[in-house]
N, C-alpha and C positions, 0 to 999 in steps of 0.2 A: 928099465921100463917104468920104475917106480917113480925116478926122478923127471924122465918125460912127461907123467902121468901129472906131477902136481905142474911140470909149468905148463901146461895145458887147463889145466884148471884155476891159476894164476890168470893162464891171458883172458878167458872166459871173464872170470871175473872181473878182467880190467875192462873187458868188451863190454859188457853189464853195466856200471857203473860208469861209463864214457855216454851210454843209451840213458842210463836215467839225467845225468846231467845235462844232454840235448831233450830230454823230455821237461825237464824242469826249468828249461828257458822259453821252452815255446808255452805251456803254462802257465809262469809269469808275463810274459807276451801279450799271450793271449787276455790277463786279466788285467793288464795296466789297459788295452787298448779300450776295454768292456771299459772301464772306471774312468778314461778320457770323454768314450762316449757321453757317459752318464752324466758328466759333469760341463758336457759339452750342449744337451738339452735340458740341462735343470737339474733340481734335486731329485736323487733317486724318488718314483712313485710320485712325482709331481705332472700334473696334465700339462700340456703342451699342445700349441695349435699353429698352423699356417694359414693366411690367403694371400694371393698375389704373388707375383715375380718378382717384385723390385721395378719394373722396368723403368721406373720417373727417374731417371739417376740417383741419388744418393738417399731420398725421400723414404723413411722405413719408419712406421708407427708400430709401438709394441704396448701392450696392455698388459694389467697384473690382476687377477681375478682373487678371489679369497680363497677358505678353505670347502666353501661348501663347491667349487667349480665349476665349470664352464656349462655344465647340466642345470643348475639352477637358474630358475626363470627371469632373474634379475640381470645375471651375470651373461647371460645367453642373451638377450637382449641388445645389451652393448656391443657382444662379438660380432651382432649380428647389421648393426650398424657399420661397424669397421668392415665388414666382407664388401656390403655396396661399397664401400668407401674404393677399397681395393679392387672393386673391377669397375666403377667406373673413372678413379684417376690412377688406376696402375701403380697404384702405393702397397708395397711390401706391409703387410700387416703382422703379428705375432702375438700371444697370447701363453703366460707363463701362471701358473698356480700355486699360489703361497699358502701353503698347508698349516702357515702360523705365523707370528709378529717377528721370529725372529730370520723367518726368510727371506723379507722384503728387501734387506741392503744386499743380499746377495743377490738377488735378480731382478733390482735395479742394475747392479755392475754387470750384471750379464746382457742386459740389454745393452747396454751401451758398449759392451765392445761387438754388439753384432750390428751397431752405425745405427740404432734408433734415436733418430734426432727428434721426435715426441712420444714422450711415454704416457699415458693414460693409467690411474691408480682409478679404485672404488671403495668409497668411505674413508670413515675417520683412520681406521688402522693402521692406514699405510703413510700416512701424513710425516712421524718423525724420520722414517726413513728418507722418505721424498725431500723435504727440506736439509736433511744434511747432503745427500747424495747429489740435491740443486747448487749448493753451497760449493761443491768441490769440481762439478761439472756445467759450468754458466753457459756452454754453447749446444746446450740440452735443454729442450724444452718440457716443462712439465705438467700435467695437468690432474688437478685433483677432483675426480667427480663424484655428485653429489657429499661435498664437505663444503664446512663454513670456515676461512681464514681472514683474520683483517687486514686489511689491506695495511702496508709498511711495515708489520711482521714478520715478510717472509724473501726469502731469497726474489730477484726482480724477472726471474726467467721460471717461475712458477703461478699458476694460477687457479682460483679454486672456484666449481659450479654447484652452484648451491638453488633452492627450487622455493618458493614459497606455498609450503605444502600447507598453509592454512587454507588458500584460497579452494583448491578441491575437496578441502574438509568440511566447509563450511558447508558448500553445497551438498557433501554427505547426510551435513546433520538437517538439511532444510527436506531430502529426501525423506529422512527419517520420521522430521515433525508430519511430512505429509502422508507418509505411508501406515505410519501404527495407529493399531485400532485400541489398543491398551493406553494409551498417552504414556507410558512408559519406556525409556529406551535404554542402552545402557555403553557404556567403552570401557576397552580392556588393554591395557598397555605394559610392556615389560618393567618399565620405570616411569619417574617423574620428572625427567629431568628437562631442561627446555625444547626438545623438538618435539616429546610428547606433550608437552602442555601445548605445542603450537597447533598440534591438532586435536586436542581433549575442549580447546577453550573456541576454537572456530567451528567446530562442531556441537558443541554446546550453545552456539549464539545463533549457527543455522537452525538449530531444534526450535527453540524461543523465536527463531524469525517466524519459521512454519507454522508453531502451534505454541504460544506463550505459556501456556498451562501444562505444559510435557514435563515430565519429570525423569532426568537423568541419573541412572546408576553408574560408575565409575571403580572399575577394578585393576588392579596391580600386581602381574602373575609374579615380580621379582624374576623374570626371565625373558630373554627372547627365543627361546629356541624351543622351550619344555611345550610343547602342541597337549597334551593332556592336561596340564595346568589350565591354560587357555581354556580348554574344553569345559574344566571344571567350572572355571567361574560364571563362562556365559553361562552352563546348566542353570549356577545358583539364579544369576540373574532372571532369567525364564521362566524359572517357577516362581521367582518374585514380581511376573506379570511383564518383565522386556520384549518385546516381541519387535526389535531392531536393535542391532550390537555390532558398532563398530571396533573391528579390531587391528591392532598393530604389529604384526608379527615379524619374526626372522629377527634380524640387526634393525637396529633402531634407525639410522640412517639409507640402509640400502634393503629392507625390508617389505613385506607384504602388507597392503593396507586395504582391506576388506569391509564392507558390510553384509551386514550377514540377517536374514530373518529368525524369527523363533524358532525355527525348525535346522539351526544353522547352515541355510546353503547361500550361497551367494548373490545379493541384489545389484551389487555395483562394486568396482574397484578402482582407486586410484593408481593410477601408471603414469609414469615419466616415459615422454615420447623419445626416448632415447636417437630413434632414425634421423629424425632432422636434427637434432643437437650435436653431435658426432657429424656427421653429414658437413654442415657449419663450419666445425669447428676445422676437421679435415683439407673443407674446399682452402679455409684461410692459410690452411699451411702449407698447403700448393702454393697458395699464388703470394706465400712469402708475406701474408697481409695480417698474419696471426698477431694480434695485440693481446699481451700476456695481462690482464685485469680482470677480478674477479666477477663472475655473472652471477646473478639471483634472478632465476626464470621462474615464471608465473605461467596464470591463462592467456595472459596478452601475446606472450612471444609464443603459445603453440605448444608448449613446452609439457604441460599437466594436462590432465582431465580424469575427469568422473564418470569412466568407461560401464556402462550397463550391460553386464551378463546374460542378464534375464527382462527385454525389453517387452515381452508383451506382460508380463506382471507388473509395470508402470502406468498406471492411466497416459491416454494423452494429454490429458489439460495439466497432469504434474509437468510430464517432459515437456512440455512447453513452457512451465513458468519455468522449470531449472534452467533452460536456456535464456530466457530474460533475463533471469537473477546472473547467469554466468557475463552479460554481456553489461550487465552493470559495474559487476566488479571490472570488467576488463576496463571498461572507461574510467574507471574513477571516481563514479558516483556510490561506491558501496565498499566503506574501509573496513577488511578483516579484521577483526582481533587476535592477536596472538600470544596474549598470556591474560593475567586474572585482571590487573588492571585496566588493560583495553577492554575488554568483556563487562566489567562493570560501567565503564563510560560507556559502549555500544547498548546493553541494557539500557541506561538511561535517557538516551536521545530517543 
């Protein structure tokens, strides 16, 4: 009896061990499936979205947005442009979020595996990874939006789209000059690099063009993301009688540019009209007519505008004079300065 009992116990143990081995196989299989699913959908925790069903043969467009995600207004504007493209041209479109600089390379490889023949990126952060990927994948077209690349310094399957931000900045300065009651205006940016200087000197020129005796205060926040620092600088300027302030916030090349009044309410914004830009590029891609040459877009191309968020606050006469000034810039009758040298020449004439 004792022997039989021992045998039964041994059999039960073997049965339990067998079940446990099966259980472990099932668990590891589930984990493997989960990991493969995460790899297929991008990095764990990253955002991803799709539009359309790729009904137009092999045509598919991929978009990489930065760590702010698709809900950030700037990124959302570009994605909405691609969604319109998807509806009108039956082209499949995907977006993936890069949470940091290291993820760009892997996401570019992922979009290649998904047969994206055209890949769009936003801002300068993605450029090093794009140039490397483009050299290895000449069959894929890459467009770096809101980025300046010198011709002849990048692979032939890469193009850059940049903007004449100085043009609407000049209009913002002109509006500030017409609207200020204290004759003191302010300008705040995160740094003093080339792009910030374009905004600064064009804004300063527009201010003086409207009212030559205006004073301009300049503040550097040493960051593009700390809103509290921007607010503190703006408050100090307001305490020093500034009643109109132009702020360049967010990332320098894909950020927000707003003209604020003395209460820090938005009078107007400089906006990039992504709908038309993305639509034109996608249409050329669909028709196999996309020439990968760098583009610099401004008011004449209807790619930028100074849009008023409070039109009732702007007198009709000022509004009409702004429109007339815009036409002069478009016609080439007024050259907007982009740096200190051009600014000094501008005010001397």
